[in-house]
N, C-alpha and C positions, 0 to 999 in steps of 0.2 A: 870514378874519380873521388879522391879524398875518402877512402874506405874507412880509415880509422875514425874520422869525424862522424861518418855515417853510423858506425857501431856505437859510438858514444851517444849520439843523438837518440838512437833507438833505446839504449839503456836508460837515458834520462826520461824518455816518454814513459817507459815501464815504471820507473821510480815515481814519476808524477802521478800515475794511476794508483800506485800504492799509497802515496801521500793523500790523495783524495779519499781513498778507502778508509785509511786510518782516521782522517778528519771526520768522515761520516760516522764512524763507530764511536769516536770520543765526543763528537759534537752533540749538541742538544737541539734536535729539530723542533722541539716545542717553541723555542724562541723565534722560529721562523713561521711556524704554522699557527700557533695559538695566540690570541690577543693577550696582551699584558697590561696591567694597570700602571699607574705612575710610580709604583714602588718596585716594578719588575716582577710582580707575582702573576702567575698564569691564571687565566679565567677558565673555570671548569675542569681544572686538573685534579684528579683524585689524589687524596692524601695531603692536600693543601687547604688553607683556610677558605679558599675560593672554590672548593669542590662543587658546591651547589650554585655557584654563580658563574655561568658560562658565557654571559653577554657583557660586552664592554660598553660603558656609557660615558659620553663626553659631557662635561659640565657646561661648557659653552661652545657649541658647535660653530658659532660664528667665527671663532678663531681659526677654523680650518680653511678659511678663505685667504690665509696669509701665504705669501709666496714661498716662505721657508718650508712649507709642507712638501714641496717638490724636491727639496734638498735633503731634509732630515727624515722624510716619510713619517712624521709625527705631527699631530696637531698640538700647538702650544697652549694646551688647557688641561686642567686636572681630569684624569681618566680613572674610572672606578669599575670594578667587576660587580655586576648585579645579577640577581636571579630572573628579573623581568624588567622591562623598560617602563619608565613612568608614563602615566596616561593623563597628565595635566601640567599646566604651566606653574612655575614657581621661581621667585627670585628671593635673594636674601633680604631685601628691603621689605617685600610683602610678608615674608616669613616672620620678621620681627613684629610687624603691625598686627597680624592675625594671632600670633602666639600670645600676645598680651590679652586679647579678648577671649581666646579659647585655647586652653592648654592641649587639648586633644588634637588640635590642628597639626601638631608636630608629629603625631604618631606615624602617619603615612610616609612622611619625608625622611624618617630615620633610616629607611631602607637605602636611601641614595645620599647618605652623608658620609664623608671621609673622616669624621671625627674632629675636624678643625672648623670648616666653614662651608657654606654653599654659595656658589657664585651665581649660577644661573642654570635652571633646568627647563627642558622642553618636552612637550608631549611627543613620544616617539614609539616606534615599533622595531623589533630586532630584524636585522637584514640577514641575508644568506651568509654573510661573512661574520656572523656572531657579534654584530655591532648595532647600537641603537642609532636610528636616523629618524628625522621628523616624518610624521605621517601626513602627507599633504592630500587634501580633499578639495575638489572644486565644487562649490555649491552655487548654482545659478550663475555660472561663469566667473565666480569670485574665488580666488584661492584662499583656503582656510586651513588652520591647524587647531584641532579641538574646538571647532565652531567659532574660532576667533580669526580676525583679519589683522590684528596688531598685538604687540606684546611689549613688556618692559624688558630691556636688555641687561638689567643688573646695575646700570649706572643711572637709573632714573629716566632714561630716554625712551620714548615710544618708537618702536620699530615696526615696519611692515613685515608681514609674513613672507612677502616676496624676497626680502633680504635674507631670511632664513633659508628659503629654497635656493637662492643664489649661492649661499655659503656651502650648502650640502652638495650642490651640483658643480661647484667651481672646478674641482680637480678633474671630473669627468669631461667638462667642457674644454678645459685646457688640453687634455689628452686627445680628444677627438679633433680639435682644431689643429694641433701639431701633427697628428697622424695624417690628416687629410692634406696638409701642406706638403709633407714629405712624399706622400704618394704622388701628388701632382708634379712635384719637382722631378721625381723619377721618370714619369711619363714624358715630361717636357724634355728632359735630357736625352731620353731614348729617341724621341722624334727628331730632336736637333741633330743627333749623330746620323740618323738615317737620311736626313736631308743633306748632310755633308757629302754623302756618297754620290749625290747627283749634282749638287750646286755648291761645291766647296768654296769656289772663288767668290761668287755672288753673295753667299751667306756670310762669309767672313767680312766682306766689305760692309754688308748690312749691319753686322755686329759692331764693327768699328764705329760707323756713323750713328748706330743706335745708342751706343754707350755715350758718344759725344753729345747727342741730342738729350739723352736722359740726364746727364750731369748738367747740361745747360739749363734744362727745365728745373732741376734742383736749385741751381743758382738763382734763377728768376723767382721761384717760390720762396726761397729764404729771404730774398730782397723784399718781396711783397709782404711777408710776415713781419720783417724788421721795420718796414715803413708803417705798417698798420699799428704796431705796438709803440712806436716812437711817439712820445707825448702823452701816452696813457699813464695814469697814476700807478706807481709801484712797479712799472715795467723796466725802469732804469736801474733796479737793484742788481748788483753783481752776483754771479754764481757763488763766489766765495762767501758772500754775506749770508746766504741761506743754507750753505753747507750741503751735506748729502741728504737726499730725500728719496724714499722708496717709490713715491708716485712721480713718475717722470713728467706728468702734465704740469707740475709746478715749474719746471725749467722752461717749458714751452711758452710760458707767460712772460718770459724775460726777453728783452730785445737783444741782450748780449748773447744769448744762446743761438739765435738765428744769425747773428753777425759771425759767430765762430763757425757755424755750419757753412755760411756763404763763402767765407775765406778759404775754408778747407776744400770745398768743392771747386772753387776757382783755381786753387793750386793743382788739384788733380786734373782738371780740364787743361790747364796749361802744359802739364807734363805729357799728357796723352797727345796733344797737338804737336808739341815739339818733337816727340819721338816719331810721329808720322811724317813730319817735315824732313828731318835730318836722316831718317832711315827709311825713306819711302821705297827706295830700290830694294833694300833688304826685306822690307815688308812684302813687296811683290814676289820676291824669291821664296820667302817663307810660305806665302799662300800657295804658290805653285808647288812647293814641296808637300804641303798638306793635300793638294789635289792628287799628287802621286800616291800619297798615303791612302787617299780615298779609293784609288784603284785597287790597292792591295787589300783594303778592308772589303771592297766590293767582291773580290775573288774569294775571300775567306770571311763570309758574313757571320759565321759562328763566333768570331772574336768579339763581336759587339755584346754578346751575352755572357762572356766569361767573367766579367765583374760580379755577376750574380753568384757564381761558384765561390769566388774569393770572399764575397760578403757572407755567404753561408758558413764557410770555414772559419772566418773571423768571429762570427756570432757564436759558433760552437766553442772556440777558444775562450771568448769572453765569458760565456755562460759557465764553463767548467771552472775557470779561475774565480769567478764571483761566488759560486756555490762552495768551492773549497775554502775561500777566504772567510765566508760566513760561518762555516762549520768549524774552522780553526778558531775563529773568534768566540764561538759559542761553546768551546770545549771546557769541560770541568764542571764541578759542583759549586753550589753556593757557599761562599766563604764568609763567615761571621767573625767580627772582631770586637774587642772590648772598647767601648767609648766611655770616657770618664771626664767629668768637669773639673776634677782635682788635678792640679799640675804635677803633683808628686806621686801619682798612682803608677806603680811599676808594671801593672798589667795592661796598660793602655796599648792598643794596637796589636795585642796578642790574640790569636784565634781562640774561639770559644764555641760552645754548643748551646744554642738558645733553649733547648729542652731541659738541660740540667744546670743552666747558669744560675737560676734562682737558688739552688741548693749549694752552690759552691762558696768558697771563702772569699771570692772576689767582691761579692756584694757587701761583705762585712768589712773588708780592708779598704775598699773604695766605695763608700756610700754614694748612692745615686748613679752608679755606673750601669751601663746597658750593654747587652749583646746584640749588636745590630748588623744587618747585612752590609758587606763591603763590596764584593765583586764575585764574578764567576772565575774559578781557577782551580789550582791544585798544587801539590808539592811533589808530584812524580817527575821523572826525567822528561817525559813528554811535555808536561805543562810548563816546565822551566824553559824549554826551547821552542815554545810556540811562536815567539817573535822571529826566531831564526827560520822556522818553517814558513812563516808568512813571507819573509824575504826570498826564500827559495821558490815559493809559489809565484811571487812577482817576477823573478828572473826567468823562470821557465815559461811563464806566460809571455813575456816579451820575446823570448826565443821563438816560441811557436807562432806568434803573430808575425814576426819578421820573416820566418820561414815561409809562412803562407803567402806573404807579399812577394817574396823572392820566387816562389814557385809560380805565381802568376806572371811575374815579369819574364822569367825564363821560358815559360810556355808560350806567351805571346811573341817573344823575340824569335823563338824557334819557328813559329808559324809564319811570321813575316819574312824571316830569312829564307824559308823554303820558297816563298814567292819571288824574292829578289834573285836567288841563284838558280831559278828555272830559266833555261836558255830560251825556250819558247813559252811565252806567257799567254794564256793560262794553261796551255796543253801540257807542259812539263811539270806543273805543280802536282805534288803527290796527293793521292786521295786522303781525305780527312786530315789535313795538315795540323789542325789544332789538337785533335785527339792524339795524333802521333807524337806531336811535340810534348804534350802532357805526359805521355807514357815514357818517352826518352828521358825527360827531366826527373821523373820519379825512379826509373830503373837504373840510370847510369850516374845521375848527378845529385842525388839526395845529400851525399856528404858535402859536396861543394856548396850547395845552397845553404846547408846547415852551418857550414864554416863561416860564410859571409854573414849569415843572420846572427850567429853567436857574437862576432866582433861588434856588430851594430848594437846588439842587446846589452852587451857589457857597458858600452858608452852611455846608452840610455839609462841603464841602471844607476850608473855613477851620477848622471844628471839628476835623477830622482832623489838620490841621497843628498846631493848638494842643495836641491830645492827644500828638502826636509830640514837640513841644517840651517838654511837661510830663514825658514819660517820660525825655527826655534830661537835663533839669535837676533830676531828683529828688535828686541828690546835692549840688546847689548850696546854699550857705549864705546866699545873698542873700535876705533876707526880703521886700524890696520886689518883687523879680522874681517870687517865688512868689505874692505877693499880687496883683500885676498880672495874672499868667497865670490865676489863679483867677477874678478878676473878668471877664476876657475870656471864659473858658469859660462862666461863668454867663450873661453877656449873650448870647452866641451861642446858647446852649441855649434861652433864652427867645425869641430872635428866630426860631430854627428852628421852634419850636412855634407861634408866632404866624403865620408864613408858611404852615405846613401848614394851620392853621385857615382863613386867608383864601383860600388856593388852593382848598380844598375847596368853600367857598361860592361862590367865583368860577366854578368849573367848573359848579356848579348853575345860576348865572345865565346862563352861556354856553349851556348846554343848553336853557334856556327861551327866551331872546331872541336868541341868536346874535350877540352883540356881541363885540368884541375883549377881550383879557384885562384891560387897565387899566380900561376902562369897566365891565366886569362886576365886577371887584374893588371898584371905587368904589361901584357900585350895591348890591352885597352888604353892604359895610361900613355904609353909611348905613341900609339896611333893617334890619340887625341892631341898630344903635344906636337906631332908633325902636322896637324891640321888645326892648330890652336885658333887661328883667325876665323875659320869657318865655324868652329864650335862656339866661340865667344859671341859671334853675331847671329848666326842662323838659329842656334839653339835657344838663345834668350829671346829673340824676336818671335820664334814659334811659341815659346812658353807665354810670352806676352799676349799673343793672339788667343791662345787657349784660355788664358786667365780672363780675358775680356768676355769670352763665351760663358765661362762659369759665373762671372759677375752679372752678366745679362740674365741668365737663368735664375739665379738666386734673387736678384733684384726684382724680376718679374713676379716671382712667387710672393715676395714680401708685399709688393703693391697689391697683388690679388688678395692676400690675406687681410690687409688693412681695409680695402674697399668692401670685402665681404662682411667684415666685422661691423663696419659703419652701416651697411645696408640692413643687416640683421638687427642692430640697435635701433635704427630708425623705425623698422617694422615691429619692434618690440618682441622679436623672436628669441633673443638672448639678452641677458643683462649686460650693461657696460662693465668691462673689466677694470678693476682698480689697479691691477698690476699687469697690464697687457704686455709690458716689456719682457716678462719672463717667457711666455710662449713665443713671443716674437723673436727673441734672441735664439731660442731653441730652433725655430724654423729657419732662421738665417744660417746658423751653423750646420744644421742637418741638410738643408737644400744645397749648400755649397759643397759639403762632403759627398753628397750623392752625385752632383754634377762632376766633381773631381774624380770620382771613381770611373764614370763613363768616359770622360775626356782623357783619362790615363791610357786608354786603349789607343787613342790617336797619338798621344805623346810617345808611347812605346813604339808605335809603328814608325813614326818619323825618326826617332833615335836609332832604331834598328836599320832602317833604310840608309841613314846617314853613315853609320859605321860600315855597312856593307859597301856603300859607294866608295868610301875611303880605301877599304881593302881591295875593291875592284880596280881602282886606279893604280895601286901599287903592285898588284899581282898580274894585271893584264895591260896590254898596250894597244888594243884595238886591231891587231893584225888578224889575219884569217886563222892563225894557229892559236892566238890568245885573244879572242873577241871579248869586248866588254859585255857584261851581263846586264848592265843598266840600260834602260830604254833611252833612245836618243834624246827624247824630251827632257829627261832628268839630267842628262849631260849638259844640255844647253841651259837648264835652269840654274845649275851651280857654276855657270860662267866659264865653261870650258869650251875652247874652240874646236870645232869638229874638223879634223884634217882628213884629206882624201885617203881612201883606202881603209878607213877605220871600219871595223865590223861591230855590230851591236846585237844584243838579244832581240828577238822578234817580239813586238808588243802589239 
């Protein structure tokens, strides 16, 4: 199906490989592999001023404990290429004092000076990554650096060596904590889904009441904190008075913060309870439908592990896109331009050669001008279109990601459809239904999946461009432009979610009938319209129950991480994090996405069974010649009256 789109998709993939190869050939891998100083110069690179200086030294490694390190991958401190790491403490204040007494005191530290000033230097040794890190030694149970237990931080304050160790180990500690939290969330999600196979009804009711109890405990805890802070000095300051703070513990000292938390949780609790009261019958039907889905998953247990394949394929796409983007960005040679303090210098911003600049006429016509490094680039056709190539890289990346997701949805739908359309379950279920469905999707429907993925990718690409324009126009004072941009963002957001919904159901119809994408999308749309009430109620209630399951798993991981951190701090195994919200937010997002990946199997199962059920009702009438393929239990679940003489599939 959709052979033309399949051919185009294969050609685009081949072109993407060519793009990656060209980016690799023109890119500069040194910018990724070798450490660079604050001026963008490589450490230890032959033919450069730093040829004999292969090690990177941080002036103040304490700045590496800043949360921006995880975003920018750079410590916000001066970095210098050195031939060896320093073996003693020094600060600028001490330097001035000792230099007045002994001029030779300065000789050693000239090796570690950037020509402007020295902020703070620490005793260090080179690491395996060609970087200087403090050399910690424990003497008689006391942590020391250069036989000292304290040092001056450059601001005149006395700091403990423990602070230095914490700064050096902060990134590793964050990474290990986040990694452990994500691994645990994956195991908990897998165990939860395995338990659903045997105790779907009981487990979902436990999830519902567990979420209600957890939110209720949160309301009580917020009220207790609010009552404790009320009356304390400075606790009645409003959040707007203190503004934005990177240390979230500041906000926890305000009574208003806990009042906002309490009100928000109370609203969430009320919504959950009202939904359960007014839709209690639909909740029971949705749970019963999930039970039927559990039977299908029980017959095809391999579907539980398919998200791992999707994850690996997505990781491959992301890695290729990231590497290509980095090499595209690092393409070109160093470009130097004339910088002059004279306003009338006609050579300003023109390219120059730093080796011959001193002999040129520019220095005579524009006294005081310099030939300084500007950026990495070039004047060739390739370099002029690097931005366009980056956009192509992004668009193809979105296409591949959406194709991978579509392949997973079609594969799971085909496996669960083979379960439903088996007249005698599980005897008539074909062998290896998941592998067979995967093979059919790739062999016959690659073009259809690529077609649906392309439509979604174009919409997502436009949304990214709109977000970029919105970021660039934030300072604009044109109200109409901002209003128009906001409307476009809203419209494309709605369009993206509608296309995702239609693509999902179209892939289910493709797996059932094997038609092309447009025909399957049309059939799915009209089938859903003929059963719009069932779709509106059961689909959303099922999504709500699965959302509560994701919420419970991610919330449990968060509570576990918080308690583990508190226990370790009490036992002095790890230092207290100043920016604990950075890894915490990472764990929240990561654990939810992991749970979302595993629960998608159940959601896909329920959606497939529901569409198959609707098709079954329209194609068959329950007579001996046209028996229902649905189990009798599923027929009763969806509120259909069993009339005499109806025939059902054996379950």
